[in-house]
C-alpha angles and dihedrals in degrees: 000000000000124000090244091057092048091052091048092052091048091051091050090051091050091047091050091048091051093050091051097044105024094115093050093046092050091049093049093047091047090050091051092050091047093050091048091050091047092051092048091049092046092051097046101035102033114017101041096044089047092051090049094051091046092050091050091053093045092055091071092045089054090052092052091046090054088051092051091240098150098174092051091048091056103036108016125234140284093264090071097260107144128236134219095275091057091051091049091051100042103033103040113167096028125115089241092055089053091051090047088063089059094048091046093047096050092045092052088051089054088052090050092242092137098172092058091041089058093043095056099036092052089057092053127092135161141173090229102101097201091052093045089050089054091050092051090048091052090049089052090054093046093050092045092052089048091055093247096130099167091056091045093053090049094055094041087055091048089051090048095054108034097077111019092169084079092069099174096052092040091055091043092055094047089049090054089051091051093047090053092047089056091056087052091054091247095130095153092058091044091051091052090054094049088051090050091051091051092049100043103032107026095150095055126093093252090044090057090049096047096088094066092052092046091049094047094051092043095057098037117099106252135158092253133073123240118224 
């Protein structure tokens, strides 16, 4: 069979397929075009304007945060400028709303409202490692102040390991975890952390102090053996 005949047969098959299924094909193509147009419209006429409005509102929150004005950060001021809670409620799903959780959580921590600090900080996440470290540290403080030491240790350890390029703050967070563990009579775990600080961050302030804590726990009479 010649190549020309094969091509002709193929064309006839396609033509037959089109005749039988043209309505379905047209409907499918139309649906794809409609969905694409809808997504484009949603992005450009809903998502982007929403992001821009949220970012405008967040700018004032960031200014208050820098000025340590915790109440304004959370609730806004008497001039009508909105706070973090308004942004979270009205601009859900935007990047600014996610950041507003961080500002609200840290501000509640400063006001010693530890339950709300935990609530908003736990709903926050970011790809920025230094900011995520700060959020984990704040959660550690909030849980520690709430008497939830296990949770506090967990978040201090997270803060101490997520961004080890920041050696000073990593060591500081691990040190806080170790100190808490000692108050919980978990000296073996505390000792392991002190050793980790000395090994990973020897040039930091807490790295320089680690030896005395390692020595003290190593000579104290505990119900664990030291290797």
